[in-house]
C-alpha positions in Angstrom: 38.5 2.8 8.6 36.6 5.9 7.3 35.5 4.4 4.4 34.0 1.1 6.2 31.7 3.5 8.5 30.2 4.8 5.5 29.9 1.7 3.5 28.3 0.3 6.5 25.9 3.5 7.1 25.3 3.4 3.4 24.1 -0.5 3.5 21.6 0.1 6.3 20.4 3.0 4.4 19.6 0.7 1.1 18.5 -1.9 3.5 15.8 0.4 5.0 14.7 1.6 1.5 14.2 -2.2 0.4 12.3 -2.6 3.3 10.0 0.7 3.0 9.6 -0.6 -0.6 8.4 -4.1 0.1 5.7 -2.7 2.8 4.6 0.1 0.4 4.3 -2.7 -2.4 2.2 -5.1 0.1 0.0 -2.5 1.1 -0.8 -1.5 -2.4 -1.5 -5.5 -3.4 -3.6 -5.5 -0.2 -5.6 -2.2 -1.2 -6.2 -3.7 -4.8 -7.4 -7.3 -3.9 -9.6 -5.5 -1.3 -10.8 -3.4 -4.2 -11.1 -6.1 -6.8 -12.8 -8.8 -4.5 -15.5 -6.0 -3.3 -16.3 -5.4 -7.2 -16.4 -8.7 -7.7 -19.2 -9.0 -5.1 -21.0 -6.3 -5.9 -20.4 -4.3 -2.9 -21.5 -0.3 -3.2 -18.3 1.9 -3.2 -19.5 2.9 0.4 -19.0 -0.5 1.5 -15.8 -0.7 0.3 -14.4 2.4 1.2 -15.1 1.1 4.8 -13.2 -1.8 4.0 -10.3 0.2 3.1 -10.1 1.9 6.3 -10.5 -0.9 8.7 -8.4 -3.5 6.6 -5.6 -1.1 4.8 -5.5 1.5 7.6 -5.8 4.6 5.3 -7.7 7.3 5.7 -10.5 8.2 4.2 -9.1 10.4 1.4 -6.5 7.7 0.8 -9.4 5.2 0.3 -11.2 7.1 -2.2 -8.1 8.0 -4.3 -7.3 4.4 -4.2 -10.8 3.2 -5.2 -10.6 5.7 -8.4 -7.1 4.4 -8.9 -8.3 0.9 -9.2 -11.6 0.4 -9.3 -11.6 1.6 -12.8 -9.4 -1.5 -13.5 -11.4 -4.4 -12.3 
């Protein structure tokens, strides 16, 4: 019986990890799309940063880091 409880708990942890990974991937995709579209539209970095904060719910520091990382790829 103990093995079943451990297995069930392991499955829950795995599922939680998968769910968190999917959410992080979706968030990253959203951030990249905001940056890419902003660059394509010729927006100033300050406008893109504001959009990232508003639409993706990231802090200014996170937005600046993402812009440095993904802005160069556009």
